[in-house]
N, C-alpha and C positions, 0 to 999 in steps of 0.2 A: 504493500500500500504506500509505504513511504517513497519507494522508488518511482511509483506512478506520479506522485505529487511533484517529485523533483523533475521528472521528464516534462510534466505539464508546465512547470515554472520556466524551464529552459525553452520550451516551445513558445511560450508567451513572449519571452525576451527576444527570441529570434524573430518572431512575427512583428514585434514592435520595432526592432531594428530595420527589418525589411520595409515596413510601412514608412519609417522615417526616411530611408533612402529614396523611396518613391517620391515622397513629399519634397525632398531636397532637389531631385532632378526635375521635378515639375515646377517648383516655385523659385529656385535659386540658381540654376545652372543654364548658361547659354548653350544652344545647340552647336554653335561655333563662334569663334572670335570674328570681329569686324569693326569697321570704322563707324563712329557716330556720323550723323548727317552734317555735312559741311556746306557752308556758303562762303566761299573764299574769293575775294578780289585781290589781285596782286599785280605789281609791275614787273615786267620781264627785264629787270635791271640788277646790276651788282649792288650789294648792300641791302637788298630787300629780302625779308624772310617772312614765313608764315608757319603756323602750327597745324598738325593733324593729330587727332585723338583716336586711338584704337583701343577697344575694350575686349577683354578676354577673361575667361575663368582663371582665378588665381592659381589653381592647381594644374592648369594646362602646362605641359612640358614644352610645347611649341610656342615660342614667344616671338613677337615682331622684332626685326633687327633694323631694316631700312626700307626705303621706298624708291621707285624709279618710274619714269614715264618715257615712252618713245617720242611723244610729241614735243617734250621739252628736254632735250639731251643735256643741257647745262644745269638742270635742276638736280641738286644734291641734297642729301639729308644727313644730319648728325645722328649718331646712334640713339636708339630709343631710350627714353627715361621714364620713370614712373611719375605720372601726373597726379593720380589719386588712387588710394588703396581703400577698398571697401571690404565688407565681410567675406564676400564670395567672388568678387570681380576686381580686376586691376585695370586701370586706364593708363595707357602708355602715350607719351607725347613724342612725336617725331617732328623735328623742326627742319623745314626746307629752306634752302638758299640757292642763289644762282652763282655758279662758278664762272668768274669773269674770263678765265682762260679758255672756256668752251663756248663763249657767246659770240655770235656773228655780229658784224657791223650792220646797223640799220640806218640808211640814209633817208628813209621816209617811213611814215607810220604804216604798220601792217595790221591786218585784221586780228582781233584777239583770239587766243587759243582757249577753247573751252573743254575741260575734262570732266568726265563723270566716273572714271575708274583709274586706278593706279596699280602697279605691280608691287606686291609686298614680299620681301624676303624674310625668312624665318630662321630661328636658331638651329633647326634641324637640317638646314641646307636647301629646303624647298622654297618655291616661289609660286604665288597665285595672283590672279587678277581679281581685284575687289572693288566694289562700288564705294565711292567716297562722298557722293553728293554732287556739288558743282564747284570747280575751280576755274576762275576766269583770269587769264594772264594777258594784260594789255601790253602791246608791243609798239610803243611810240618810237619816233626817231631819236637816237642818242648818239652823239650829242647834237644839239641844234646848232648847226654850223653858222658862224658869223653873228651870233647873238649872245650877249652876256646876260646873265641871270638878273632879273629885276628884284630879287628877294635877298634879304640878309637878316641875320640875327633871329633865326627861327628857333623856337623852343617847344618842346613837347613833354607832357607829363600825363600820368594815368593813375587811377586809384583802384583799391581792392573792391570797390562797389560798382565796377564795370563802367566807370566814368573816365573822362579825360579832357584835356584842353591843350590848345596850341596857339602860338602866335607867330606871325611872320611880318617883317618890316619891308616897306617898299624902298627901293633906291632911286626911283623916279616915278612920276605920275602914272597911275594905272587905273583901269576900269574893271571892277569885279562884275562879271556877267552872269555867273551861275555857280551853284554848289550842287553836286549830284553824286549818286551812288546807285549801282544796280539793285541793291537790296532794300532801298528805302520803302518802296511800295509794299514789298512783302512783309517787312517788319512792322509797318504801321505805327501804332502807339507804343509798341515795345521798344522803340528807339527814338530818342529826341536829340536834336542839336540846335544850337543857337550861335549867332555870329554878331560881331560888332566891329567898329573901327574907330580910330581916334577922331576923325572928322565926319563921321556918319551918324545921323540921328533918325532917318526915316525907316531904316531896316528893310529897304526895298532894293532889288537888283534890276538893272545895272546901277552901280554906285561908283562915284569917282573917289579915288584915293590919292592923296597928295604925296609928294616926295617925303620920305621919312615917316609916313603914316604906318601904323601897324593894324593888321587884320587879326581879330581874336575869334577863335572857334572852340566851342565846347560841345561835349556829347555825353549821353548816358544811355546804357541799355536798361530797360525796365521790364525784363522778362521774368514773370513770377514763377516761383517753384510750382511744379505740377502742371504747367501749361504745355501744350503740344510741342513747343519748340524749346523747352527748358534744357534739353540735352543736346540741342544743335550747337554747332561751332560757327561763329561768324568772324570774318575779317572784312569789315566795311571800309571801302576806300572813299573817303570824302574828298572829292576832287573839286578844287577851287579854280575856276577858269577866269583868266584875265586877258585883256587886250590893251596894248599901249597906243599912244597917239598916232603911230605909223600903221596901225592895223595888225601888228605882229601879235600872235596869240601865245600865251604862256599858261602853265598850270602848276599848281602847288598841291601836294597830296598829304592827307592825314589818314593814317590807318587806325580804325577803331576796332579793337579786338574783344571778343566775348568767348571765354573758355569756361565751360560749365564744370562745377564740382557737385555731382549728383548726391542727393541724400540716399540713404538706404532704401527708403520707400520709392523714390524715383527709379533706382536701379532695379528693384523688384518688378516695377511696372514695365520697365524696358525689357527685362528678361521674359516676362509673360508675353509681351508683344512679339518678340523674336521667336519664341517657341510656337506661338500661334501661326506666324508666317511660315514656319518650317513644316507645318503639318500638311 
């Protein structure tokens, strides 16, 4: 009788462990690693960088190492680093940059390159093509021959609350004609920016800027936790377009970055979504 009780207890423990493993795989484990959804604007120029976030189960032995694309041969990535560590998943950050030694000369503006997938290399020596969202690489003429920059004394700062600000000073009279980004309409009220200038009071464009005037630009992402895009990655290029008295056009760029740090609840919801998609 005693042996039967012991066997019953062992059976209950095994069944409980088995049920726990089923719950773990259902609620906490990704079917496979992959990139978060990205909305990246970048300039195809030396000195410009952007980040990609890859999420995988923490106990996965196959970890991301680097990224490459056929369309942008000069795009290089630093080794992957841990961006965020959660209970069951790890988010890796891969920072891309453009290798000046591999960049071709561009005497005129070319059409942007748009990517929705990249090749990922892993620690086990394998490589796979994976969806990343959208990466838009603008290819303007560099350098602009025969024209000196009308900007000086630029400064940029950003905060932990997904906000930032920048200023740039004019070296001669300029007209600010537009401020734009590909992602403004998509973000809607989840992204706000404001601008001002030393001699500007109307807040309307086009606006005249005098020699030594400064243009001030600030922004903030207002993406709430739990929203459909709270785990998206954004690199918003706020492009400021100018024209001088001779009709020559210039642009100044400010990159506004949003890198999510998911809560445990948001990651569980993400896992459930990915498991549902995999069925």
